C-alpha positions as CSV (number, residue, x, y, z in Angstrom):
1,M,25.9,5.2,14.3
2,K,27.1,7.7,11.7
3,K,26.4,5.2,8.9
4,K,22.9,4.7,10.2
5,I,22.3,8.4,10.1
6,R,23.7,8.6,6.6
7,D,21.5,5.8,5.5
8,F,18.4,7.4,7.0
9,I,19.3,10.7,5.3
10,F,19.7,8.8,2.0
11,I,16.3,7.0,2.5
12,S,14.6,10.3,3.4
13,L,16.0,12.1,0.3
14,I,15.1,9.5,-2.3
15,T,11.6,9.4,-0.7
16,I,11.0,13.1,-0.4
17,I,12.6,14.6,-3.5
18,P,10.5,12.7,-6.1
19,T,7.4,13.7,-4.2
20,L,8.5,17.4,-4.1
21,L,9.2,17.3,-7.8
22,I,5.7,16.0,-8.5
23,W,4.2,18.7,-6.2
24,L,6.3,21.5,-7.8
25,P,4.2,22.2,-10.9
26,F,1.0,22.2,-8.8
27,F,2.5,24.4,-6.1
28,A,3.7,26.8,-8.8
29,K,0.3,26.7,-10.4
30,I,1.7,25.8,-13.8
31,E,-1.3,25.2,-16.0
32,N,0.5,23.2,-18.6
33,F,3.7,21.2,-18.3
34,W,5.3,19.4,-21.3
35,T,1.9,20.0,-23.1
36,I,0.0,18.2,-20.2
37,P,-2.9,20.3,-18.8
38,L,-2.6,20.5,-15.0
39,G,-5.5,22.8,-14.3
40,K,-5.6,26.0,-12.2
41,E,-6.3,24.6,-8.7
42,G,-2.6,24.2,-7.7
43,M,-2.0,22.0,-4.6
44,A,-5.7,21.7,-4.2
45,T,-5.6,19.2,-7.0
46,V,-3.1,17.1,-5.1
47,V,-5.1,17.2,-1.9
48,A,-8.3,16.3,-3.8
49,N,-6.9,13.1,-5.3
50,Y,-8.8,9.9,-4.5
51,D,-9.3,8.8,-1.7
52,G,-7.5,11.3,0.4
53,P,-10.4,13.6,1.3
54,L,-12.5,10.6,2.4
55,Y,-9.8,9.9,5.0
56,I,-9.9,13.5,6.2
57,V,-13.6,12.9,6.9
58,V,-12.8,9.9,9.0
59,A,-9.9,11.8,10.7
60,K,-12.3,14.7,11.6
61,S,-15.3,12.6,12.6
62,L,-13.7,9.4,14.1
63,Y,-16.7,7.6,12.6
64,N,-19.2,9.8,14.5
65,T,-22.2,9.6,12.2
66,E,-23.6,13.0,13.2
67,V,-20.3,14.7,12.5
68,I,-20.0,12.9,9.1
69,K,-23.5,14.1,8.2
70,Q,-22.4,17.7,8.9
71,I,-19.5,17.4,6.4
72,T,-21.4,18.1,3.2
73,S,-18.5,18.0,0.8
74,F,-19.5,14.6,-0.5
75,P,-23.0,13.1,-1.1
76,L,-22.1,9.8,0.5
77,P,-23.9,7.6,3.1
78,V,-22.2,7.4,6.5
79,E,-21.7,3.6,6.0
80,Y,-19.4,4.4,3.1
81,Y,-16.7,5.5,5.5
82,A,-16.5,2.0,7.1
83,A,-14.4,1.0,4.1
84,H,-11.7,3.5,5.4
85,F,-9.8,1.8,8.2
86,P,-8.7,4.0,11.2
87,L,-4.9,4.0,11.5
88,Y,-4.1,6.4,8.6
89,P,-6.9,8.9,9.7
90,L,-5.6,8.8,13.3
91,L,-2.1,9.8,12.0
92,I,-3.7,12.6,10.0
93,R,-5.6,13.8,13.1
94,T,-2.5,13.7,15.2
95,L,-0.6,16.0,12.8
96,A,-3.6,18.2,12.1
97,T,-3.0,20.3,15.2
98,F,0.0,21.8,13.5
99,L,-0.9,21.9,9.8
100,G,-4.7,21.6,9.5
101,F,-6.2,18.4,8.0
102,P,-5.4,18.7,4.2
103,Y,-1.7,19.2,4.6
104,S,-1.4,16.9,7.6
105,M,-2.8,14.3,5.3
106,L,0.0,14.9,2.8
107,L,2.6,14.9,5.6
108,S,1.2,11.6,6.9
109,T,1.7,10.1,3.5
110,V,5.3,11.4,3.3
111,L,6.2,10.1,6.8
112,S,4.6,6.8,6.0
113,S,6.6,6.6,2.7
114,I,9.9,7.1,4.6
115,F,8.9,4.4,7.0
116,C,8.1,2.1,4.0
117,V,11.2,2.8,2.0
118,Y,13.4,2.4,5.1
119,Y,12.1,-1.2,5.7
120,F,12.5,-2.0,2.0
121,Y,16.1,-1.0,2.4
122,K,16.5,-3.2,5.5
123,L,15.1,-6.1,3.6
124,A,17.4,-5.4,0.7
125,K,20.4,-5.4,3.0
126,I,19.7,-8.9,4.1
127,E,21.1,-10.4,0.9
128,L,22.7,-7.5,-0.9
129,D,25.8,-5.3,-0.3
130,D,25.1,-1.7,0.7
131,N,25.5,-0.1,-2.8
132,K,23.2,-2.7,-4.5
133,A,20.7,-2.4,-1.7
134,K,20.6,1.4,-2.1
135,W,20.2,1.2,-5.9
136,L,17.3,-1.3,-5.6
137,T,15.8,0.9,-2.9
138,F,16.1,3.9,-5.2
139,I,14.2,2.0,-7.9
140,F,11.5,1.1,-5.4
141,S,11.2,4.8,-4.5
142,I,10.0,5.7,-8.0
143,F,8.7,2.4,-9.5
144,P,6.1,1.5,-10.4
145,A,4.8,4.9,-11.3
146,R,1.5,4.1,-9.6
147,W,3.4,3.6,-6.4
148,L,5.1,7.0,-6.8
149,I,1.7,8.6,-7.4
150,T,0.1,6.9,-4.4
151,R,2.8,8.1,-2.1
152,S,2.5,11.7,-3.4
153,V,-1.1,12.2,-2.5
154,G,-3.4,11.4,0.4
155,S,-3.3,7.6,0.6
156,P,-3.0,4.8,3.2
157,E,-0.9,2.6,0.9
158,P,2.5,3.8,2.1
159,L,1.6,3.1,5.7
160,L,0.1,-0.3,4.6
161,L,3.2,-1.3,2.6
162,G,5.6,0.0,5.3
163,A,3.8,-2.1,7.9
164,I,3.9,-5.2,5.6
165,L,7.6,-4.7,4.8
166,A,8.5,-4.2,8.5
167,S,6.4,-7.2,9.5
168,T,8.2,-9.3,6.8
169,Y,11.6,-8.1,8.0
170,Y,10.9,-9.2,11.5
171,F,9.3,-12.5,10.4
172,L,12.5,-13.3,8.5
173,R,14.5,-12.5,11.7
174,K,12.2,-14.8,13.6
175,E,11.1,-11.9,15.8
176,Y,7.5,-13.0,15.6
177,L,6.1,-10.6,18.2
178,K,7.5,-7.6,16.4
179,S,6.3,-9.1,13.1
180,A,2.8,-9.5,14.5
181,L,2.6,-6.0,15.9
182,M,3.6,-4.6,12.5
183,G,1.2,-6.9,10.8
184,A,-1.5,-5.6,13.1
185,L,-0.6,-2.0,12.0
186,A,-1.1,-3.2,8.4
187,Q,-4.5,-4.6,9.3
188,L,-5.6,-1.4,11.1
189,T,-4.6,0.5,7.9
190,K,-6.5,-1.4,5.2
191,S,-8.8,-4.5,5.1
192,V,-6.3,-6.3,2.9
193,G,-4.0,-6.6,5.8
194,I,-5.6,-9.9,6.6
195,L,-3.9,-11.3,3.4
196,L,-0.6,-10.9,5.2
197,F,-1.8,-13.3,7.9
198,I,-2.9,-15.8,5.2
199,A,0.5,-15.5,3.5
200,Y,2.3,-16.2,6.8
201,S,0.1,-19.2,7.4
202,I,1.0,-20.6,4.0
203,T,4.7,-19.9,4.7
204,I,4.6,-21.7,8.0
205,F,2.9,-24.7,6.5
206,I,5.4,-24.9,3.6
207,E,8.4,-24.4,5.8
208,N,7.3,-27.1,8.2
209,L,5.8,-29.5,5.7
210,A,8.7,-32.0,6.0
211,R,8.3,-32.2,9.8
212,I,4.6,-32.4,9.6
213,S,4.8,-35.5,7.4
214,S,6.3,-37.4,10.4
215,I,3.8,-38.2,13.1
216,K,6.4,-38.1,15.9
217,K,8.0,-34.9,14.8
218,S,4.6,-33.3,14.2
219,K,3.9,-33.8,17.9
220,K,7.0,-31.8,18.7
221,L,6.0,-29.3,16.1
222,A,2.6,-28.8,17.8
223,F,4.1,-28.1,21.2
224,S,7.4,-26.4,20.5
225,D,7.4,-24.8,17.1
226,I,3.9,-23.7,16.6
227,S,3.8,-21.7,19.9
228,K,6.4,-19.2,18.6
229,Y,4.0,-18.2,15.8
230,L,1.1,-17.5,18.2
231,P,1.7,-13.7,18.3
232,L,0.7,-13.6,14.7
233,V,-2.9,-13.9,15.8
234,F,-2.7,-10.2,16.7
235,I,-3.3,-9.6,12.9
236,P,-6.8,-11.0,12.7
237,S,-7.5,-9.8,16.2
238,S,-6.9,-6.3,15.1
239,L,-9.4,-6.8,12.4
240,L,-11.9,-7.8,15.0
241,I,-11.0,-4.6,16.9
242,V,-11.9,-2.5,13.8
243,F,-15.2,-4.3,13.5
244,A,-15.9,-3.8,17.2
245,I,-15.4,0.0,16.7
246,Y,-17.9,-0.2,13.8
247,Q,-20.4,-1.9,16.1
248,V,-20.1,1.1,18.4
249,K,-20.0,3.8,15.8
250,F,-22.4,2.4,13.1
251,N,-24.3,-0.2,15.2
252,D,-23.1,-2.7,12.7
253,F,-20.3,-5.1,13.4
254,L,-20.0,-5.9,9.7
255,A,-20.4,-2.3,8.5
256,Y,-17.3,-2.8,6.2
257,F,-19.3,-5.3,4.1
258,H,-22.2,-2.9,3.9
259,S,-20.2,0.2,2.9
260,G,-21.4,0.2,-0.7
261,D,-19.4,-0.3,-3.9
262,N,-16.0,-0.3,-2.1
263,I,-15.5,-4.1,-2.4
264,H,-14.6,-4.9,-5.9
265,L,-14.2,-8.7,-5.6
266,F,-16.3,-10.7,-8.1
267,F,-16.6,-14.3,-9.2
268,P,-15.7,-15.7,-11.7
269,P,-12.2,-14.2,-11.9
270,F,-10.9,-11.7,-14.5
271,Q,-14.0,-9.7,-14.7
272,V,-11.8,-6.6,-15.0
273,F,-12.0,-7.3,-18.7
274,N,-15.8,-6.6,-18.6
275,Y,-15.6,-3.1,-20.1
276,S,-19.1,-2.4,-19.0
277,A,-18.4,-2.9,-15.3
278,P,-18.8,0.3,-13.2
279,W,-15.2,0.7,-12.1
280,V,-13.7,-0.5,-15.5
281,G,-15.4,1.6,-18.2
282,T,-12.9,0.9,-21.0
283,F,-11.8,-1.8,-23.3
284,W,-8.2,-0.6,-23.3
285,L,-7.0,-3.2,-20.9
286,E,-4.1,-5.1,-22.5
287,E,-1.5,-3.9,-20.0
288,I,-3.3,-5.8,-17.3
289,I,-2.3,-9.0,-19.0
290,F,1.3,-7.9,-18.8
291,I,0.8,-7.2,-15.1
292,Y,-0.5,-10.7,-14.6
293,L,2.4,-12.1,-16.6
294,V,5.2,-10.3,-15.0
295,S,3.8,-10.8,-11.5
296,T,3.2,-14.6,-12.0
297,W,6.7,-15.1,-13.3
298,G,8.1,-13.1,-10.5
299,I,6.3,-15.2,-7.9
300,I,7.5,-18.4,-9.6
301,K,11.1,-17.1,-9.5
302,L,10.8,-16.2,-5.8
303,A,9.5,-19.7,-5.1
304,K,12.4,-21.3,-7.1
305,D,14.9,-19.1,-5.1
306,K,13.3,-20.5,-1.9
307,K,12.1,-17.1,-0.8
308,T,9.0,-18.6,0.6
309,V,7.8,-15.6,2.6
310,F,8.1,-13.2,-0.4
311,A,6.5,-15.7,-2.8
312,S,3.6,-16.3,-0.4
313,I,2.8,-12.6,0.2
314,A,3.1,-11.7,-3.5
315,G,1.2,-14.8,-4.5
316,V,-1.7,-14.2,-2.1
317,F,-2.1,-10.6,-3.3
318,L,-1.9,-11.6,-6.9
319,L,-4.5,-14.3,-6.5
320,S,-6.8,-11.7,-4.8
321,I,-6.6,-9.3,-7.8
322,F,-7.6,-12.0,-10.2
323,F,-11.1,-11.4,-8.6
324,V,-10.9,-7.6,-8.6
325,S,-12.9,-5.8,-11.2
326,H,-11.4,-2.3,-11.2
327,R,-9.5,-0.4,-13.9
328,D,-6.8,0.7,-11.3
329,I,-5.7,-2.9,-10.8
330,L,-2.1,-2.0,-10.1
331,R,-3.1,-0.1,-7.0
332,Y,-4.5,-3.3,-5.6
333,L,-1.3,-5.1,-6.4
334,L,1.0,-2.5,-4.8
335,P,1.6,-4.6,-1.6
336,A,3.1,-7.3,-3.8
337,T,5.4,-5.0,-5.9
338,P,8.3,-4.7,-3.4
339,F,8.6,-8.4,-3.4
340,L,8.4,-8.6,-7.1
341,L,11.3,-6.2,-7.3
342,F,13.3,-8.7,-5.3
343,A,12.3,-11.3,-7.8
344,Y,13.8,-9.3,-10.7
345,K,16.7,-7.9,-8.7
346,D,19.3,-9.7,-10.9
347,I,18.1,-7.8,-13.9
348,L,17.5,-4.5,-12.1
349,L,20.9,-4.5,-10.6
350,K,22.8,-5.0,-13.8
351,K,24.9,-2.1,-14.9
352,E,23.3,-2.3,-18.4
353,F,19.9,-1.7,-16.8
354,R,20.8,1.5,-15.1
355,P,20.5,3.7,-18.2
356,I,17.0,2.2,-18.7
357,I,15.9,3.2,-15.2
358,L,17.3,6.7,-15.8
359,L,15.4,6.9,-19.1
360,I,12.0,5.9,-17.7
361,I,12.2,8.5,-15.0
362,I,10.9,11.0,-17.5
363,P,7.7,9.0,-18.5
364,I,7.2,8.1,-14.9
365,Y,7.2,11.7,-14.0
366,L,4.9,12.8,-16.9
367,F,2.5,10.0,-16.2
368,S,2.4,10.9,-12.5
369,L,1.5,14.5,-13.3
370,A,-1.2,13.5,-15.8
371,F,-2.7,11.0,-13.4
372,I,-2.8,13.3,-10.4
373,S,-4.3,16.1,-12.5
374,Q,-7.2,14.0,-13.5
375,N,-7.7,11.7,-10.5
376,K,-9.3,14.3,-8.2
377,M,-12.5,14.2,-6.4
378,P,-15.2,16.8,-7.1
379,I,-15.4,18.7,-3.9
380,A,-18.3,21.1,-3.6
381,D,-17.2,22.7,-0.3
382,W,-13.7,22.7,1.1
383,A,-14.6,24.4,4.4
384,P,-15.7,21.3,6.3
385,L,-12.4,19.6,5.4
386,L,-10.0,22.3,6.6
């Protein structure tokens, strides 16, 4: 029991401290840090970061269109909010009784991040000793920088990743009901949760391929083995629940698909290199090629190491971003990044690599400050959001 408490304290510290350090210059209203202009708005800059305030609107309105219309902070149609799934706003609303909506949003992100990092640690402990698991977990707490940024502002991604990691942990332990329930939480958090169900379907097919090839054994598979996976249908079922809510609130079962320019999937793939696309807007895109390269090799390595679940999840998310046309491509890949860290764990855990991690903490921190200072929504009136 004492070790579990110590482990939880460790997880909490490596989750909270980096976020507090990022908040510190804004809280202190430091206008310039290391020559980086941070502005004069202080913590309002952190709260205003995309897409946090939009989730506050959902938390306050619960998709009530009349309430949404009264929140005049953003000139957006009510259907736009159908792109923002309900679980994260519900967490915000639950905590808002004590802190008000803006800071309950940040607290929701922090608590979700602890949940996420905790389950990463539990996954790491499956195959690593305690010290190595903690070191890899520390790396995950700050890398990639886009992940650290996301879990330091109002964002559903920590809750999404936490639910995915928890679901994966229970899937590996063959506790399929728990896996399904956590997967359902992921689905209730963001639309991409359905990709987890697709990844599990691929995993089940691959792991049972040899038995499926035999007709006699496939009959046994159909009656005995497949039934244990049935709880996983909770994942797509939860998506239908969200759509049913939209039918009631927006009078449109498919409101998510009518929410405007929130869906950035296009054919043919790789349209992110179209600099004239609305959510791209630049030709400085070479690092995306490196994201594709590192991710693809990581998935191949996971497959070679027979980590079928990890490879399937990372592979499905990577395949999906090939069709995403958005400059912030790494944010869409975040659900795959924990599994990619496992792919490269042999390098990341080498003693020779530790000084490199310590070195890049500085650019990670500076990039995070710069990004947050500029990635804020223009909010005309804060009063309806308080």
